[in-house]
C-alpha positions in Angstrom: 42.6 1.3 8.0 41.1 0.5 11.4 38.9 -2.6 12.2 36.3 -2.2 14.9 33.1 -3.7 16.1 30.1 -2.6 13.9 27.3 -0.6 15.3 23.7 0.0 13.9 25.0 3.3 12.8 27.0 1.4 10.1 23.9 0.1 8.5 23.6 2.9 6.0 27.1 2.2 4.7 26.6 -1.6 4.6 23.3 -0.9 2.7 25.5 0.7 0.1 28.3 -1.9 0.1 26.5 -5.1 -0.1 24.2 -4.6 -3.1 27.1 -3.3 -5.0 29.4 -6.3 -4.2 26.6 -8.9 -4.6 24.2 -7.4 -7.1 22.5 -11.0 -7.6 22.0 -11.7 -3.7 20.0 -9.9 -1.2 22.2 -10.3 1.9 20.7 -7.0 3.5 17.9 -8.9 5.6 20.6 -11.0 7.2 22.9 -8.1 7.8 20.4 -6.0 9.3 19.1 -8.9 11.4 22.8 -9.5 12.7 23.3 -5.8 13.7 20.0 -5.1 15.1 18.9 -8.4 16.6 19.7 -10.2 19.7 22.0 -12.7 17.9 25.5 -13.4 19.6 27.5 -12.1 16.7 31.1 -10.7 16.3 30.5 -8.1 13.6 33.5 -6.0 12.3 33.8 -3.3 9.9 36.9 -2.0 8.0 37.0 1.9 8.0 39.4 3.9 5.8 39.5 7.6 6.5 36.3 7.6 8.4 34.5 5.5 5.6 33.2 2.0 5.9 34.6 -0.1 3.2 34.2 -3.8 4.5 32.3 -5.9 6.8 32.4 -9.4 8.2 30.2 -11.3 10.7 30.9 -14.3 12.6 27.7 -15.8 14.2 28.1 -17.7 17.3 26.4 -21.1 16.8 26.8 -24.5 18.5 27.6 -28.1 17.7 26.9 -30.6 20.3 27.0 -27.9 23.1 30.4 -26.6 21.8 30.4 -23.0 20.6 31.7 -22.3 17.0 31.7 -19.4 14.6 29.9 -19.1 11.3 31.6 -16.7 9.0 28.9 -14.9 6.9 28.6 -12.5 5.4 31.9 -11.0 4.1 31.9 -8.1 2.0 34.3 -5.4 0.6 33.2 -2.2 -1.2 33.9 -3.1 -4.9 36.0 0.0 -5.4 38.4 -1.3 -2.8 38.9 -4.9 -4.0 42.3 -6.6 -4.5 43.7 -4.5 -1.4 43.6 -7.3 1.3 40.7 -5.8 3.2 38.6 -9.0 3.2 41.7 -11.1 4.3 42.4 -8.5 7.1 38.8 -8.7 8.4 38.7 -12.3 8.5 42.0 -12.4 10.3 41.0 -9.8 12.8 37.9 -11.9 13.4 39.9 -15.0 14.1 42.0 -13.1 16.6 38.8 -11.8 18.4 37.1 -15.2 18.3 40.2 -16.8 19.9 40.0 -14.3 22.7 36.4 -15.7 23.3 37.7 -19.3 23.3 36.1 -20.1 19.9 38.3 -22.6 18.1 36.2 -23.8 15.2 34.9 -21.5 12.4 32.5 -22.7 9.6 31.9 -21.1 6.2 29.9 -21.9 3.1 31.9 -20.3 0.5 34.5 -20.6 -2.5 37.1 -23.0 -1.4 39.6 -21.3 -3.7 39.1 -18.1 -1.7 38.7 -19.5 1.9 41.7 -22.0 1.8 43.9 -19.1 2.1 42.8 -18.8 5.8 43.2 -22.6 6.2 39.6 -23.7 5.7 39.0 -27.0 4.4 36.1 -29.2 3.4 34.0 -30.1 6.4 32.4 -33.6 6.8 31.6 -34.1 10.4 29.6 -31.0 11.1 26.4 -31.0 9.2 25.0 -27.6 7.8 21.5 -26.8 9.2 19.9 -27.7 5.9 20.8 -29.9 3.1 23.0 -28.3 0.4 23.3 -29.3 -3.4 25.9 -32.1 -3.7 27.9 -29.7 -6.0 28.4 -27.5 -2.9 29.9 -30.2 -0.8 33.4 -28.8 -0.8 32.1 -25.3 -0.2 31.2 -26.3 3.3 34.4 -25.7 5.2 36.0 -25.4 8.5 39.0 -24.1 10.2 40.4 -24.7 13.6 41.9 -21.7 15.3 44.3 -23.8 17.3 43.0 -23.5 20.9 42.9 -27.2 21.4 39.2 -28.1 20.5 38.8 -31.8 20.0 36.9 -33.1 16.9 33.4 -32.4 17.1 30.5 -33.9 15.2 26.8 -33.3 14.6 24.5 -30.7 13.2 25.2 -27.0 13.3 22.7 -25.3 15.5 22.1 -21.7 14.2 20.0 -18.8 15.5 16.7 -17.8 13.7 18.6 -15.3 11.3 20.2 -18.4 9.6 17.2 -20.7 9.6 15.9 -19.8 6.2 16.7 -23.0 4.1 17.2 -20.7 1.0 20.4 -19.3 2.6 21.9 -22.7 2.5 21.1 -23.9 -1.1 
């Protein structure tokens, strides 16, 4: 298994994986925009024997002039679930973000899953759009340990993440 930065040539594989993993969500417009647009993003794929089997993206956003990462989306080919690929992609992403001096990562996701990476409920950084109250604990953050002081304020996201339907 290798982990590498994704390219536009990976889109065909990702267009197969995402609908299989998320049949009730259309994440492909976001994935395409992240891979082909001018967004500052760390986008990684997991490749097994030359076949893309997973993907993660960390969009570089800001809070009060401090750069942070937004983890989304994360996907693993359903045929490869329960093999640690998603965890390995997130861990590799964290290492590469630390190399870029990004200390804080945010995610809107299942606390039961993301807590394994140290994510905890986030109350001082506001999501770009209001979310349902029942999702309050799904808005989470983790510090990568590079010494960032506590930051507060709204998360400023690039255009690809400015669709309110992505937040609620």
